[in-house]
Backbone as a printed PyTorch tensor [residue, N CA C, xyz], in Angstrom:
tensor([[[  7.6510, -82.7290, -18.5670],
         [  6.3020, -82.1000, -17.8500],
         [  6.6190, -80.9190, -17.3370]],

        [[  5.4190, -79.6650, -17.9520],
         [  5.4490, -77.9280, -17.4970],
         [  5.1450, -78.5450, -15.9810]],

        [[  6.0300, -77.7830, -15.2300],
         [  5.8100, -77.2590, -13.8040],
         [  4.5730, -76.4790, -13.4820]],

        [[  3.8000, -77.0630, -12.5150],
         [  2.3470, -75.9850, -11.9580],
         [  3.1080, -74.7800, -11.5830]],

        [[  2.5080, -73.8320, -12.2600],
         [  3.0690, -72.1760, -11.9260],
         [  2.0190, -71.1700, -10.8950]],

        [[  2.2830, -70.7830, -10.0690],
         [  1.8480, -69.9230,  -9.2220],
         [  2.0460, -68.0850,  -9.2010]],

        [[  0.9970, -67.8080,  -9.4910],
         [  1.3260, -66.0160,  -9.5140],
         [  0.9440, -65.4480,  -8.4590]],

        [[  1.8470, -65.0810,  -7.4110],
         [  1.5160, -64.8720,  -5.9840],
         [  0.6840, -63.1170,  -6.4020]],

        [[ -0.1110, -62.5210,  -4.8610],
         [ -0.2000, -61.4000,  -5.3890],
         [  0.4120, -60.6910,  -4.2310]],

        [[ -0.0740, -58.9710,  -3.9770],
         [  0.6740, -57.7480,  -3.5010],
         [  0.0840, -57.7090,  -1.9980]],

        [[  0.5230, -57.5470,  -0.9370],
         [ -0.1080, -57.0080,   0.5580],
         [ -0.1770, -58.0130,   1.1750]],

        [[ -1.3390, -57.6790,   2.2040],
         [ -1.4230, -58.2850,   3.4190],
         [ -2.9520, -58.8540,   2.7670]],

        [[ -3.3980, -59.4590,   2.0630],
         [ -4.7420, -59.7180,   1.4490],
         [ -5.3110, -60.3850,   2.1210]],

        [[ -4.5720, -61.4800,   2.8580],
         [ -5.5220, -62.5670,   3.5940],
         [ -5.2670, -62.0810,   5.2740]],

        [[ -5.0280, -61.3020,   5.8160],
         [ -5.1310, -60.6960,   6.9560],
         [ -6.3800, -60.7660,   7.6050]],

        [[ -6.8890, -60.7300,   8.6150],
         [ -7.9640, -60.5540,   9.6230],
         [ -8.8240, -59.4030,   8.7170]],

        [[ -7.9070, -58.0520,   9.3600],
         [ -8.4950, -57.0800,   9.0480],
         [ -9.1770, -56.7120,   7.2100]],

        [[ -7.8580, -57.4010,   6.4830],
         [ -8.4960, -57.0960,   5.0430],
         [ -9.0790, -57.7140,   4.7240]],

        [[ -9.7250, -58.7400,   4.9630],
         [-10.6600, -59.9770,   4.3940],
         [-11.7380, -59.4500,   5.0970]],

        [[-12.0990, -58.6850,   6.6530],
         [-13.4300, -58.1480,   6.5670],
         [-13.4810, -56.7340,   6.0300]],

        [[-12.3200, -56.0180,   5.7790],
         [-12.3160, -54.8780,   5.0970],
         [-12.9760, -54.9000,   3.2510]],

        [[-12.9010, -55.8180,   2.8640],
         [-13.2010, -56.2600,   1.6310],
         [-14.6200, -56.5310,   1.5320]],

        [[-15.3420, -56.7830,   2.7600],
         [-16.5660, -57.1140,   2.7730],
         [-17.1470, -58.6150,   2.4640]],

        [[-15.9510, -59.4450,   3.2200],
         [-16.0580, -61.0010,   3.2600],
         [-15.8000, -61.0820,   4.6730]],

        [[-16.2000, -62.5330,   5.0020],
         [-16.4070, -62.5030,   6.1360],
         [-15.3140, -64.0830,   6.5270]],

        [[-15.3470, -63.7170,   7.8650],
         [-14.3960, -64.9650,   8.4990],
         [-15.1130, -66.1940,   9.4700]],

        [[-15.1070, -67.3890,   8.9470],
         [-15.5870, -68.3970,   9.1630],
         [-15.1570, -68.8770,  10.4430]],

        [[-16.3480, -69.1620,  11.3270],
         [-15.8410, -69.5770,  12.5990],
         [-16.7920, -70.6080,  13.6100]],

        [[-16.3870, -70.9750,  14.1170],
         [-17.4170, -72.0360,  15.0950],
         [-18.0700, -71.6600,  15.8400]],

        [[-19.6580, -71.8490,  15.7180],
         [-20.4790, -71.0170,  16.2450],
         [-20.4030, -71.4430,  17.6200]],

        [[-20.6790, -70.2650,  18.3840],
         [-20.0980, -71.0470,  20.2470],
         [-21.3480, -71.6210,  20.7500]],

        [[-22.3140, -71.5120,  20.0250],
         [-23.8790, -72.2500,  20.6330],
         [-23.8920, -73.8420,  19.9540]],

        [[-23.9690, -73.7510,  18.9280],
         [-24.1880, -75.0250,  18.2510],
         [-22.9830, -75.7310,  17.5370]],

        [[-21.7580, -75.2630,  17.6790],
         [-20.4430, -75.2220,  16.7570],
         [-20.1810, -75.5240,  15.4630]],

        [[-21.6770, -75.2880,  15.3300],
         [-21.3980, -75.2480,  13.1580],
         [-20.6270, -74.2090,  12.6390]],

        [[-20.7480, -73.5440,  11.8300],
         [-20.1870, -73.0200,  10.6770],
         [-21.1690, -71.4260,  11.0520]],

        [[-20.2690, -70.2860,  11.6720],
         [-20.9590, -69.0630,  11.9130],
         [-19.6880, -68.0900,  10.7900]],

        [[-19.8740, -66.8220,  10.8190],
         [-19.2510, -66.0760,  10.2760],
         [-19.3580, -64.6270,  11.0860]],

        [[-18.2760, -64.2710,  11.1210],
         [-17.8320, -62.6720,  11.6860],
         [-17.7350, -61.7460,  10.4360]],

        [[-18.3820, -60.2680,  10.4440],
         [-18.7580, -59.8440,   9.2980],
         [-18.9720, -58.0310,   9.8860]],

        [[-18.5740, -57.3520,   9.5500],
         [-18.4110, -56.0880,  10.0260],
         [-19.0850, -55.0290,   9.0890]],

        [[-20.5660, -54.7580,   9.4090],
         [-21.5950, -54.1410,   8.0180],
         [-20.7290, -52.2600,   7.9610]],

        [[-20.9140, -52.3470,   6.9600],
         [-20.3060, -51.0920,   6.6290],
         [-20.8760, -49.9550,   7.1170]],

        [[-22.4870, -50.1430,   7.6650],
         [-22.5450, -48.5320,   8.4060],
         [-22.7300, -49.0460,   9.9770]],

        [[-21.8930, -50.1030,  10.4260],
         [-21.6050, -49.9740,  11.7070],
         [-20.0820, -50.1210,  12.0560]],

        [[-19.8260, -49.7730,  13.4970],
         [-18.2770, -49.7680,  13.5710],
         [-18.2050, -50.9950,  14.6600]],

        [[-18.8740, -51.8100,  14.4790],
         [-18.8640, -53.1210,  15.3690],
         [-19.4610, -54.4370,  14.7530]],

        [[-18.5330, -55.4910,  14.8130],
         [-18.7170, -56.4390,  14.3420],
         [-19.3240, -57.8470,  14.8050]],

        [[-19.8700, -58.1450,  14.1100],
         [-20.7530, -59.3890,  14.3440],
         [-20.6810, -60.9820,  14.1280]],

        [[-20.8030, -61.6200,  14.6660],
         [-20.7020, -62.9130,  14.6080],
         [-22.3790, -63.5790,  14.4350]],

        [[-22.9120, -64.4560,  13.2090],
         [-23.9510, -64.7130,  12.9200],
         [-23.7540, -66.2330,  12.7310]],

        [[-25.0440, -67.0870,  13.0850],
         [-25.0410, -68.4240,  12.5130],
         [-26.4830, -68.5970,  12.3450]],

        [[-25.9580, -69.3350,  10.6590],
         [-27.6340, -69.2150,   9.8780],
         [-28.1200, -70.8550,  10.3760]],

        [[-27.2250, -71.4390,  10.7760],
         [-28.0770, -72.7630,  11.6240],
         [-28.9160, -72.7770,  12.7220]],

        [[-28.3030, -72.2260,  13.6840],
         [-29.0730, -71.7900,  14.8680],
         [-29.7580, -70.5270,  15.4010]],

        [[-29.2390, -69.8740,  14.3150],
         [-29.5180, -68.2890,  14.5160],
         [-29.0460, -67.6950,  15.7650]],

        [[-27.7600, -68.0680,  16.0860],
         [-27.0370, -67.4580,  17.1200],
         [-26.7120, -66.2880,  16.3220]],

        [[-26.6890, -64.8300,  17.5060],
         [-26.4400, -63.4970,  16.7390],
         [-25.9450, -62.5480,  18.2060]],

        [[-24.3950, -62.2850,  17.7900],
         [-23.8310, -61.5090,  19.0650],
         [-22.8810, -60.7820,  18.1010]],

        [[-23.0180, -59.0480,  19.0210],
         [-22.5260, -57.6050,  18.3550],
         [-21.4560, -57.5630,  19.5570]],

        [[-20.2350, -57.0470,  18.8990],
         [-19.0780, -56.9230,  19.5360],
         [-19.2970, -56.0750,  20.4950]],

        [[-19.6860, -56.0450,  21.9620],
         [-20.0880, -55.2310,  22.9740],
         [-19.6300, -53.2930,  22.6720]],

        [[-20.5840, -52.1250,  22.8600],
         [-20.0730, -51.3680,  22.7500],
         [-19.2620, -50.8830,  23.9320]],

        [[-18.7350, -49.8850,  23.6390],
         [-17.4100, -49.8590,  24.6990],
         [-17.4050, -47.9180,  24.4720]],

        [[-17.2610, -47.1710,  26.0450],
         [-17.4320, -46.0080,  25.9220],
         [-16.3320, -45.4590,  27.0420]],

        [[-16.0250, -44.2130,  26.4630],
         [-15.0160, -43.6070,  27.3650],
         [-16.0490, -42.3310,  27.6750]],

        [[-15.3810, -41.7210,  29.2310],
         [-15.6300, -40.6740,  29.8190],
         [-15.1050, -40.0370,  30.0110]],

        [[-15.5970, -38.2340,  30.0440],
         [-14.6880, -37.5720,  30.3280],
         [-15.2860, -36.4420,  30.9260]],

        [[-14.5210, -35.3340,  31.6620],
         [-14.8250, -34.2090,  32.5290],
         [-14.3940, -33.0190,  31.9650]],

        [[-15.1060, -32.1610,  31.1380],
         [-14.2590, -30.8500,  30.5360],
         [-15.6690, -29.4040,  30.8140]],

        [[-14.6910, -29.0610,  30.6010],
         [-15.0410, -27.5850,  30.7280],
         [-14.2610, -26.1650,  30.9590]],

        [[-14.5290, -25.3450,  31.4060],
         [-13.9620, -24.3120,  31.7890],
         [-13.6310, -23.8880,  33.1340]],

        [[-12.2630, -23.8990,  33.4340],
         [-12.1770, -23.3350,  34.8420],
         [-12.6580, -22.3470,  35.3540]],

        [[-13.7470, -22.0360,  36.6330],
         [-14.3180, -21.0030,  36.9720],
         [-13.2360, -20.2140,  37.8300]],

        [[-12.0850, -20.6660,  38.1220],
         [-10.8830, -19.2850,  38.5250],
         [ -9.9990, -19.0150,  37.2350]],

        [[ -9.3420, -20.0270,  36.7640],
         [ -8.2300, -19.7330,  35.6140],
         [ -8.7280, -19.3980,  34.1280]],

        [[ -9.8080, -19.7240,  34.2460],
         [-10.5900, -19.6340,  32.8880],
         [ -9.6440, -20.6170,  31.7950]],

        [[ -9.4140, -21.4750,  32.0890],
         [ -8.5020, -22.4810,  30.5640],
         [ -9.6310, -23.3530,  30.8230]],

        [[ -9.1750, -24.1010,  29.4830],
         [-10.3710, -25.1870,  29.2110],
         [ -9.5580, -26.5140,  29.8050]],

        [[-10.4050, -27.4830,  29.8280],
         [ -9.3130, -28.6050,  30.3030],
         [-10.5230, -30.0210,  29.8900]],

        [[-10.0320, -30.9860,  29.8710],
         [-10.3520, -32.1620,  29.2570],
         [-10.1410, -33.6090,  29.7250]],

        [[-10.6900, -33.8660,  30.7070],
         [-10.0860, -35.2510,  31.6610],
         [-10.9000, -36.2580,  31.4590]],

        [[ -9.8020, -37.3610,  31.0230],
         [-10.9110, -38.5720,  30.9490],
         [-11.0730, -39.3210,  32.4740]],

        [[-12.4780, -39.4530,  32.7790],
         [-12.9040, -40.5320,  33.7870],
         [-12.8920, -41.8770,  34.1900]],

        [[-12.4520, -42.4600,  35.0120],
         [-12.1760, -44.0320,  35.1640],
         [-13.1340, -44.4600,  35.9370]],

        [[-13.1220, -43.6680,  37.2140],
         [-14.1680, -43.7770,  38.0220],
         [-15.7770, -44.5100,  37.7840]],

        [[-16.0500, -45.7570,  38.0600],
         [-17.4040, -46.1950,  37.5680],
         [-18.7980, -45.0280,  38.1650]],

        [[-18.5570, -45.0750,  39.4490],
         [-19.3360, -44.2230,  40.4920],
         [-19.1220, -42.6180,  39.7300]],

        [[-18.7090, -42.2220,  39.6260],
         [-18.3690, -40.8580,  38.8770],
         [-19.0070, -40.6710,  37.6520]],

        [[-19.1530, -41.6800,  36.7150],
         [-19.4040, -41.6850,  35.2490],
         [-20.8180, -42.0490,  35.1490]],

        [[-21.2750, -42.3970,  36.3690],
         [-22.8510, -42.8880,  36.3710],
         [-23.7220, -41.5760,  36.4290]],

        [[-22.7160, -40.2180,  36.8060],
         [-23.6720, -39.4280,  37.2610],
         [-23.7560, -38.4840,  36.0380]],

        [[-24.9070, -37.0630,  35.3890],
         [-24.2980, -36.2070,  34.6320],
         [-23.5270, -35.0890,  34.9430]],

        [[-23.1610, -34.7920,  36.3720],
         [-22.3990, -33.9900,  36.4350],
         [-21.1210, -34.6570,  37.4520]],

        [[-19.9810, -33.9830,  37.9490],
         [-19.3640, -34.2260,  38.5970],
         [-18.0570, -33.0260,  38.8930]],

        [[-17.7330, -33.0080,  40.3360],
         [-16.8880, -32.2690,  40.8560],
         [-15.1760, -32.7830,  40.5350]],

        [[-14.4610, -31.8480,  39.7670],
         [-13.2370, -32.0620,  39.4600],
         [-12.0470, -30.8690,  39.6930]],

        [[-10.7540, -31.0700,  40.0900],
         [-10.0330, -30.1970,  40.3560],
         [ -9.2480, -29.8460,  38.9030]],

        [[ -9.2120, -28.6730,  38.3870],
         [ -9.0190, -27.8780,  37.1500],
         [ -7.1160, -28.5860,  37.2410]],

        [[ -7.0460, -29.3210,  36.1530],
         [ -5.4580, -29.5570,  35.9980],
         [ -4.6100, -28.5440,  35.9730]],

        [[ -5.0440, -26.9750,  35.7260],
         [ -4.1570, -26.0380,  35.7660],
         [ -3.7260, -25.2080,  37.1430]],

        [[ -5.1890, -25.1090,  37.8660],
         [ -4.6230, -24.3330,  38.9600],
         [ -5.4640, -24.6870,  40.2240]],

        [[ -6.2250, -26.3490,  40.6780],
         [ -6.3350, -27.2900,  41.2480],
         [ -7.2970, -26.6220,  41.5180]],

        [[ -8.4820, -25.7010,  40.8380],
         [ -9.6560, -25.1300,  41.8640],
         [-10.7570, -26.2770,  41.7440]],

        [[-11.3610, -26.7290,  42.4440],
         [-12.6270, -27.5620,  42.2200],
         [-13.4140, -26.8530,  41.1910]],

        [[-14.5190, -27.9590,  40.2330],
         [-15.0350, -27.0510,  39.7960],
         [-16.2310, -28.4040,  39.5850]],

        [[-17.5040, -27.9040,  39.0110],
         [-18.7110, -28.9940,  38.6790],
         [-18.6600, -28.8100,  37.1300]],

        [[-18.4910, -29.8710,  36.5310],
         [-18.9590, -29.8670,  35.1390],
         [-19.6110, -30.9230,  34.7230]],

        [[-20.2280, -30.9940,  33.5110],
         [-20.9910, -32.4220,  32.8960],
         [-19.9920, -33.3660,  32.3360]],

        [[-20.2940, -34.6860,  32.5710],
         [-19.8660, -35.9330,  32.2180],
         [-20.3620, -35.9320,  30.5810]],

        [[-19.0940, -35.9730,  29.9570],
         [-19.5820, -36.5100,  28.4730],
         [-19.1040, -37.9480,  28.2270]],

        [[-20.0460, -38.5570,  27.5950],
         [-19.9050, -40.0160,  27.0320],
         [-19.4230, -39.6990,  25.5070]],

        [[-18.0640, -40.6250,  25.1980],
         [-17.7930, -40.9000,  24.2030],
         [-17.8040, -42.2450,  23.4000]],

        [[-18.2410, -42.3800,  22.4210],
         [-17.7910, -43.9110,  21.9490],
         [-16.1730, -44.6020,  21.5330]],

        [[-16.3710, -45.4470,  22.2330],
         [-14.5610, -45.6130,  22.1650],
         [-14.5300, -46.5690,  21.0590]],

        [[-13.4580, -46.1100,  19.8910],
         [-12.8860, -46.8530,  18.9140],
         [-11.8360, -47.8860,  19.3600]],

        [[-12.0140, -49.1430,  20.1460],
         [-10.6720, -49.5600,  20.6530],
         [-10.1140, -50.7280,  19.2730]],

        [[ -8.7360, -50.4840,  19.6610],
         [ -7.7970, -51.0990,  18.7090],
         [ -7.5910, -52.3370,  18.8420]],

        [[ -8.0150, -53.2500,  17.7710],
         [ -7.3910, -54.8010,  17.9250],
         [ -6.7490, -55.2120,  17.1300]],

        [[ -5.6290, -55.9210,  17.4170],
         [ -4.9630, -56.8410,  16.5450],
         [ -5.5660, -57.4230,  15.5930]],

        [[ -4.6800, -57.6920,  14.5300],
         [ -5.4060, -58.3630,  13.1390],
         [ -5.2810, -59.9360,  13.3320]],

        [[ -3.9450, -60.0440,  14.0410],
         [ -3.4500, -61.5750,  14.2160],
         [ -4.4110, -62.8800,  14.8570]],

        [[ -4.5580, -63.7860,  14.1450],
         [ -4.9940, -64.8240,  14.5430],
         [ -3.8760, -65.6110,  15.1890]],

        [[ -4.3370, -66.1180,  16.5780],
         [ -3.1450, -66.6000,  17.3340],
         [ -4.4570, -67.8460,  18.1700]],

        [[ -3.4400, -68.6160,  18.4220],
         [ -4.0400, -70.2500,  18.7850],
         [ -5.6980, -70.7800,  17.9610]],

        [[ -5.3830, -70.2420,  16.6850],
         [ -6.4440, -70.7330,  15.9770],
         [ -7.4580, -70.0840,  16.0480]],

        [[ -7.6310, -68.7810,  16.9580],
         [ -8.5270, -68.0660,  17.0950],
         [ -8.7980, -66.7020,  16.6120]],

        [[-10.2000, -66.1610,  16.2080],
         [ -9.9970, -64.9160,  15.6010],
         [-10.0030, -63.9480,  16.8800]],

        [[ -9.0980, -63.1830,  16.6950],
         [ -9.0040, -61.6850,  17.3900],
         [ -9.8780, -60.7150,  18.1120]],

        [[-11.1980, -60.8950,  17.9270],
         [-12.1670, -60.0880,  18.4180],
         [-12.6220, -60.6470,  19.3610]],

        [[-13.2650, -62.4550,  18.9870],
         [-14.5850, -62.7230,  19.5530],
         [-13.8720, -64.0550,  20.2490]],

        [[-12.6740, -64.1550,  20.1660],
         [-12.1110, -65.4520,  20.1820],
         [-12.3970, -67.0140,  20.3300]],

        [[-13.2630, -67.0990,  18.7520],
         [-13.8270, -68.0940,  18.5530],
         [-12.9310, -68.7700,  17.6140]],

        [[-12.9800, -69.8640,  17.8220],
         [-11.8500, -71.1130,  16.7550],
         [-12.7840, -71.3100,  15.4660]],

        [[-11.3640, -70.5970,  14.5550],
         [-11.6770, -70.6010,  13.4060],
         [-12.4970, -72.1210,  12.7050]],

        [[-13.3200, -71.7920,  11.7500],
         [-13.6270, -73.1790,  11.4200],
         [-13.1500, -73.7290,  10.4040]],

        [[-12.1890, -73.3330,   9.7290],
         [-10.7400, -73.9830,   8.6410],
         [ -9.8850, -74.2280,   9.4450]],

        [[ -9.8450, -75.1010,   9.9920],
         [ -8.6230, -75.4140,  11.6020],
         [ -8.1460, -76.4750,  11.4850]],

        [[ -6.9270, -76.8520,  11.3630],
         [ -6.7030, -78.4900,  11.4570],
         [ -4.8360, -77.9150,  11.9540]],

        [[ -4.0100, -79.3890,  12.1870],
         [ -3.0730, -78.9810,  12.9260],
         [ -2.0570, -80.1700,  12.3920]],

        [[ -0.7060, -79.4350,  11.8900],
         [  0.1230, -80.3180,  11.6990],
         [  1.5820, -80.5220,  12.6470]],

        [[  1.5860, -81.5440,  12.7060],
         [  2.8300, -81.7850,  14.3550],
         [  2.4710, -80.7680,  15.3390]],

        [[  1.5640, -80.1720,  15.4690],
         [  1.0960, -79.4810,  17.0300],
         [  1.0880, -78.3630,  16.5650]],

        [[  1.3280, -78.0150,  15.0710],
         [  1.2820, -76.4190,  14.8960],
         [  0.0520, -76.0710,  14.1690]],

        [[ -0.5810, -75.0760,  13.8060],
         [ -2.0230, -74.6400,  13.6100],
         [ -1.9890, -74.6280,  12.0610]],

        [[ -3.0820, -75.0500,  11.3080],
         [ -2.8880, -74.7010,   9.6930],
         [ -4.6550, -74.1820,   9.3430]],

        [[ -4.4610, -72.8780,   9.0550],
         [ -6.0090, -72.5260,   8.9030],
         [ -6.3470, -71.6910,   8.1350]],

        [[ -7.6050, -71.4390,   7.6480],
         [ -8.2210, -70.5550,   6.9630],
         [ -8.9870, -69.6600,   7.1680]],

        [[ -8.7550, -68.3120,   6.6570],
         [-10.2840, -67.3320,   7.2560],
         [-11.2330, -67.8130,   6.7650]],

        [[-11.2610, -68.0120,   5.3910],
         [-12.5530, -68.5750,   4.7720],
         [-12.3010, -69.4620,   3.3100]],

        [[-13.2440, -69.6680,   2.7710],
         [-13.1450, -70.7790,   1.7140],
         [-12.1120, -69.8150,   0.4420]],

        [[-12.3000, -68.5490,   0.3080],
         [-11.4470, -67.8580,  -0.4400],
         [ -9.7490, -67.9650,  -0.1930]],

        [[ -9.5680, -67.9510,   1.1230],
         [ -8.4790, -68.2620,   1.4290],
         [ -8.0040, -69.2670,   1.3370]],

        [[ -8.6970, -70.4050,   1.5530],
         [ -8.7210, -71.5370,   1.8950],
         [ -8.0000, -72.3890,   0.2210]],

        [[ -8.6170, -71.5330,  -0.6900],
         [ -8.4850, -72.0210,  -2.3830],
         [ -6.8390, -71.1390,  -2.5780]],

        [[ -6.8550, -69.8360,  -2.1460],
         [ -5.2730, -69.5760,  -2.2140],
         [ -4.1160, -70.5690,  -1.8460]],

        [[ -4.2890, -70.7370,  -0.4790],
         [ -3.3880, -71.7900,   0.3440],
         [ -2.9140, -72.9130,  -0.7230]],

        [[ -4.1930, -73.5740,  -0.9940],
         [ -4.1430, -74.6680,  -1.7690],
         [ -3.5710, -74.7870,  -3.0700]],

        [[ -3.4000, -73.1650,  -3.9660],
         [ -2.8130, -73.0480,  -5.1770],
         [ -1.4380, -72.8060,  -4.6660]],

        [[ -1.0360, -71.8010,  -3.5990],
         [  0.0200, -71.6710,  -3.2840],
         [  1.0140, -73.0620,  -2.8460]],

        [[  0.3850, -73.6370,  -2.1900],
         [  1.5770, -74.6250,  -1.2930],
         [  1.3210, -75.9540,  -2.5150]],

        [[  0.6210, -76.1560,  -3.4050],
         [  0.6240, -76.9200,  -4.5250],
         [  1.1650, -76.5850,  -5.9420]],

        [[  1.7360, -75.3020,  -6.0780],
         [  2.5560, -75.0260,  -7.0360],
         [  3.6660, -75.5570,  -6.7340]],

        [[  4.7020, -75.8840,  -8.0440],
         [  6.1060, -76.2440,  -7.9140],
         [  6.9620, -74.8470,  -8.1730]],

        [[  6.5280, -74.2400,  -8.9040],
         [  7.0310, -72.5670,  -9.0720],
         [  6.0860, -71.3800,  -8.6300]],

        [[  6.6960, -70.4420,  -8.0050],
         [  5.9080, -69.7110,  -7.1250],
         [  6.2560, -68.0830,  -7.7900]],

        [[  5.4570, -67.0880,  -7.9860],
         [  6.3380, -66.1060,  -8.8420],
         [  5.4410, -64.7320,  -8.1880]],

        [[  6.4650, -63.5660,  -7.9850],
         [  5.6470, -62.5730,  -7.7910],
         [  4.8030, -62.0130,  -8.8610]],

        [[  3.8520, -61.1820,  -8.4900],
         [  3.1810, -60.8510,  -9.5320],
         [  4.1350, -59.6020, -10.5110]],

        [[  4.7650, -58.5420, -10.0170],
         [  6.0370, -58.1860, -10.8310],
         [  7.5040, -58.1920, -10.2390]],

        [[  8.0230, -57.7860, -10.9060],
         [  9.5200, -57.3350, -10.1200],
         [  9.3950, -56.3420,  -9.1140]],

        [[  9.9060, -56.6450,  -7.7320],
         [  9.9470, -55.5010,  -6.4860],
         [ 10.2480, -56.0400,  -5.6180]],

        [[ 10.1950, -54.9380,  -4.2730],
         [ 10.5100, -55.6680,  -3.3120],
         [  9.0910, -55.3870,  -1.8310]],

        [[  8.2920, -55.3640,  -2.6760],
         [  6.9380, -55.2600,  -2.1020],
         [  6.6450, -57.0220,  -1.1550]],

        [[  5.8670, -57.0410,  -0.2460],
         [  5.6620, -58.1060,   0.1550],
         [  4.5430, -58.5480,  -0.7410]],

        [[  4.7020, -59.8070,  -0.5800],
         [  3.5470, -60.7170,  -0.9130],
         [  2.4790, -61.1610,  -0.3470]],

        [[  1.1240, -61.6210,  -0.4190],
         [  0.1320, -62.4080,   0.1460],
         [  0.7110, -63.4390,   1.0100]],

        [[  1.6950, -64.3570,   0.2220],
         [  2.1380, -65.3370,   1.1170],
         [  3.4650, -64.8740,   2.3090]],

        [[  3.4200, -63.8090,   2.2550],
         [  4.6470, -63.5220,   3.6070],
         [  4.0070, -63.7480,   4.7490]],

        [[  2.9260, -63.9620,   5.2100],
         [  2.6260, -64.2530,   6.1140],
         [  2.0950, -65.1920,   6.5310]],

        [[  2.1960, -66.6750,   5.5200],
         [  2.1380, -67.8190,   5.5400],
         [  3.1210, -68.4340,   6.6510]],

        [[  3.3710, -69.2030,   7.8220],
         [  4.2580, -69.6090,   8.5020],
         [  5.4120, -70.7980,   7.8060]],

        [[  6.3260, -70.7140,   7.9250],
         [  7.5790, -71.3320,   7.2970],
         [  7.4260, -73.1580,   7.5080]],

        [[  6.6740, -73.6390,   8.4100],
         [  6.5920, -74.7580,   8.6860],
         [  5.6520, -75.4120,   7.5880]],

        [[  4.7340, -74.4380,   6.8450],
         [  3.0580, -74.3960,   5.7820],
         [  4.3880, -74.3980,   4.7300]],

        [[  5.1310, -73.4850,   4.5700],
         [  6.1400, -73.2150,   3.2350],
         [  7.1330, -74.4110,   2.8940]],

        [[  7.5710, -75.1550,   4.0230],
         [  8.4310, -76.2880,   3.7590],
         [  8.1500, -76.9790,   2.6360]],

        [[  8.8830, -77.1770,   1.9590],
         [  8.7310, -78.1870,   1.0220],
         [  9.1950, -79.7750,   1.5200]],

        [[  9.8660, -79.5530,   2.4980],
         [  9.5380, -81.2430,   3.2960],
         [  7.8780, -81.7310,   3.4100]],

        [[  7.2000, -80.7250,   4.0480],
         [  5.8480, -80.9320,   4.1330],
         [  4.4720, -80.7350,   3.6420]],

        [[  5.2980, -80.2860,   2.4180],
         [  4.2420, -80.2920,   1.1700],
         [  3.0670, -80.7360,   1.1980]],

        [[  3.2770, -82.4410,   1.2320],
         [  1.9650, -83.3250,   0.6160],
         [  1.0580, -83.2470,   2.1710]],

        [[  2.1530, -83.1510,   3.3100],
         [  1.4060, -83.3320,   4.4800],
         [ -0.0680, -82.2950,   4.4910]],

        [[  0.7060, -80.9950,   4.5110],
         [  0.1620, -80.0710,   4.5070],
         [ -1.2730, -79.9170,   3.4660]],

        [[ -0.8300, -80.0830,   2.0570],
         [ -1.6290, -80.2790,   1.2810],
         [ -3.1750, -81.2530,   1.5370]],

        [[ -2.7620, -82.6170,   1.9080],
         [ -4.1410, -83.2760,   2.7660],
         [ -4.4460, -82.8380,   3.7980]],

        [[ -4.1550, -81.9380,   4.4500],
         [ -4.6790, -81.0230,   5.5120],
         [ -5.5390, -79.9340,   4.8230]],

        [[ -5.1480, -79.3370,   3.9980],
         [ -6.0520, -78.3520,   3.5200],
         [ -7.3510, -79.0060,   2.7320]],

        [[ -6.8080, -80.0220,   1.6300],
         [ -7.7930, -80.8980,   0.9550],
         [ -8.7570, -81.1160,   1.9700]],

        [[ -8.6960, -81.4910,   3.3740],
         [ -9.8510, -82.4130,   4.1160],
         [-10.2330, -81.1470,   4.7740]],

        [[ -9.6400, -79.8910,   4.6230],
         [-10.8450, -78.6480,   5.3520],
         [-11.6190, -78.4550,   4.1730]],

        [[-11.0230, -77.8900,   2.7790],
         [-11.8480, -78.2250,   1.9740],
         [-13.0360, -78.8470,   1.9360]],

        [[-12.8530, -79.8530,   1.7790],
         [-14.5200, -80.9060,   2.0890],
         [-15.0280, -80.7070,   3.2850]],

        [[-14.2920, -79.8570,   4.2750],
         [-15.2530, -79.6820,   5.3320],
         [-16.9290, -79.5180,   4.8230]],

        [[-17.6290, -80.2020,   5.7470],
         [-19.3760, -79.6790,   5.2630],
         [-19.3190, -78.2640,   5.8880]],

        [[-20.2460, -77.6380,   5.3090],
         [-21.0210, -76.1800,   6.2950],
         [-22.1700, -76.8150,   7.2450]],

        [[-22.9940, -76.2380,   8.1280],
         [-23.3920, -76.3710,   8.9540],
         [-24.8770, -77.0040,   8.1800]],

        [[-25.6900, -77.5580,   8.7750],
         [-27.1980, -77.6240,   7.7360],
         [-27.6390, -76.3650,   7.4720]],

        [[-28.0950, -76.4720,   6.7670],
         [-28.9710, -74.8480,   6.4110],
         [-28.1940, -73.8360,   5.9110]],

        [[-26.9400, -74.1230,   5.6700],
         [-26.0390, -73.4220,   5.3600],
         [-25.6620, -73.0350,   3.8860]],

        [[-25.8380, -71.9520,   3.3000],
         [-25.4710, -71.6400,   2.0610],
         [-24.2120, -71.2110,   1.7630]],

        [[-23.6170, -71.4760,   0.5880],
         [-22.1920, -71.0230,   0.6250],
         [-22.0200, -69.3560,   0.1940]],

        [[-23.3830, -68.7740,  -0.3790],
         [-22.8630, -67.2790,  -0.1830],
         [-23.0920, -66.7120,   0.7720]],

        [[-23.5300, -67.1180,   1.9020],
         [-23.8260, -66.5020,   2.9120],
         [-21.7960, -66.1510,   3.6100]],

        [[-20.8530, -66.8980,   3.0110],
         [-19.8240, -66.6690,   3.3690],
         [-19.0880, -65.3550,   2.5550]],

        [[-19.6200, -64.8940,   1.8040],
         [-18.9910, -63.5120,   1.1210],
         [-20.0250, -62.8400,   0.9000]],

        [[-21.1550, -62.5950,   1.6220],
         [-22.1130, -61.2900,   1.4820],
         [-22.5130, -61.0070,   2.9740]],

        [[-22.4350, -59.5590,   3.0810],
         [-22.4060, -59.2690,   4.8880],
         [-24.0640, -59.8490,   4.7570]],

        [[-24.7600, -59.9210,   6.1360],
         [-26.1010, -60.1000,   6.2390],
         [-26.5450, -59.0650,   6.1960]]])
């Protein structure tokens, strides 16, 4: 009997950031109704959004700003740009601050800049890295999490785990998409148990009123 083969893919295709960058969405439990909600990042926006099409809960990643006192010193005539951390100071249009070059006190305007905070794309404890919501496709094997970001990722895991022969796309040392799968999921001894868990997740029903197209199309 011919063995079931699986040809892997390159890169970090199923990392959180990669999934969002492709325009797909990550399925999570809605914090209001516990149904299926989706995290997305509209291309025209720099903030993540979570939306539930069942209870219509919507929440956008809070905007974040940094504040700076910048200008030319009235004494040494050198430019400076100092980040401000005092909430009382950033509430005003202008502030008095010492020149970092000659320590002369200057009154300069306060500038507000939108912050581009860096987030890890690592899933920890079965929660997404932005809103810390529990993933929708999540179960446990001997106390360890088995999860998928969405149905596309779930189908990939099912194909990978069920295969008896796994091949790289082409010869080379580049990492494949399966590189990030934990060893306890890849272990041949746990294959049947993991498959049962993944199949259970595959049959998990979406919330009432949910349509499959929402999982792949940005709102």
